[in-house]
C-alpha positions in Angstrom: -62.3 -22.8 -7.3 -59.1 -24.4 -9.9 -55.7 -23.1 -8.6 -53.7 -22.2 -11.4 -49.7 -22.0 -9.8 -48.3 -22.7 -5.5 -45.5 -22.1 -3.9 -43.6 -19.4 -1.9 -44.8 -16.1 -2.4 -43.0 -13.6 -4.3 -42.2 -9.9 -4.0 -43.3 -7.3 -6.5 -40.0 -6.7 -8.7 -40.7 -2.9 -9.4 -42.3 -0.5 -7.4 -42.9 2.2 -7.8 -40.4 5.3 -6.8 -40.3 9.1 -6.2 -38.3 10.3 -8.2 -37.1 13.8 -9.4 -39.3 15.9 -11.0 -38.2 16.9 -14.3 -36.5 20.2 -15.1 -38.0 23.0 -16.4 -37.4 26.7 -17.8 -33.5 27.9 -16.3 -30.8 25.2 -14.3 -31.1 26.2 -11.0 -27.5 27.8 -9.9 -27.7 24.9 -6.8 -27.5 22.2 -8.8 -23.6 21.2 -8.8 -24.5 21.0 -4.6 -26.6 17.5 -6.0 -22.8 15.9 -7.4 -20.5 14.5 -4.9 -17.2 16.5 -3.9 -13.8 14.8 -4.9 -11.6 14.5 -1.9 -8.0 13.9 -3.3 -7.3 12.3 0.4 -9.5 9.8 -0.6 -8.6 9.3 -4.0 -4.9 9.4 -3.8 -3.8 7.9 -0.5 -3.6 4.7 0.1 -2.0 4.4 3.8 -2.7 7.9 5.7 -0.2 7.0 8.3 2.6 6.8 6.0 1.7 9.3 3.2 3.3 13.2 2.6 2.8 16.0 0.3 6.0 17.4 -0.9 6.5 20.8 -2.6 8.8 21.0 -5.6 10.8 24.4 -5.4 13.0 24.7 -8.5 13.6 22.9 -12.0 16.1 20.6 -11.1 14.0 17.4 -11.2 12.8 18.6 -15.2 14.1 14.6 -16.4 11.2 13.1 -14.4 8.8 15.4 -15.3 9.2 16.8 -11.9 8.5 20.8 -12.5 8.8 24.0 -10.0 5.6 24.1 -7.7 4.6 20.7 -8.3 3.4 18.3 -5.5 4.6 14.8 -5.3 2.4 12.8 -2.8 4.9 10.0 -1.7 3.9 6.7 0.6 6.7 5.6 2.8 4.7 2.5 3.4 5.6 1.1 0.0 8.7 -1.1 -0.9 11.1 -0.1 -3.7 10.6 -1.8 -6.6 12.6 -1.6 -9.9 11.4 1.4 -12.2 9.7 2.9 -9.1 10.4 6.5 -8.7 11.5 7.1 -5.2 12.1 10.5 -2.7 15.8 9.1 -1.5 18.8 10.4 0.8 21.8 10.2 -1.0 25.1 12.4 0.1 22.7 13.6 3.4 20.5 15.6 0.8 17.0 14.6 -0.7 17.0 13.6 -4.4 14.6 12.0 -6.8 15.8 9.1 -8.6 14.3 5.7 -9.9 14.7 2.2 -8.5 18.1 0.4 -10.4 17.5 -3.0 -11.2 19.8 -4.5 -8.4 19.1 -2.0 -6.1 22.0 -1.7 -3.1 20.6 0.2 0.3 24.8 1.1 0.1 24.1 3.7 -2.9 21.2 5.6 -1.1 18.4 5.4 1.3 15.3 5.2 0.3 13.2 7.8 2.2 9.3 6.7 0.0 7.7 6.3 -3.2 6.4 8.4 -5.8 3.1 7.5 -5.7 1.4 11.0 -7.9 3.1 14.2 -9.2 0.1 16.9 -9.0 1.8 19.8 -11.7 1.0 23.4 -11.2 -0.8 24.2 -14.2 0.4 27.7 -15.0 
């Protein structure tokens, strides 16, 4: 008997696995159930305990591209940084402002950083 190779045994690289049968005829109305759902909390929220959703009423913040019925996702755990859009408390009222360069806490209090704006489509 002649030995051509020696060494460790290796696993078979390709193995037959059952697959989905090919569709013939009309598609099933239930095929969309096979797709995973999109969970906006999982996609848009980083720190669940420090994240708040705020619905805007009115067009007072149009300069920031925030209009009536938009939803703001605000993360209170983020540190304010230059240029970030934030919900602030100034003179006892909530306002939306961009954090200016050289920001001082005396000007206003940052309540949270706006991470996403969800626009109402109508």
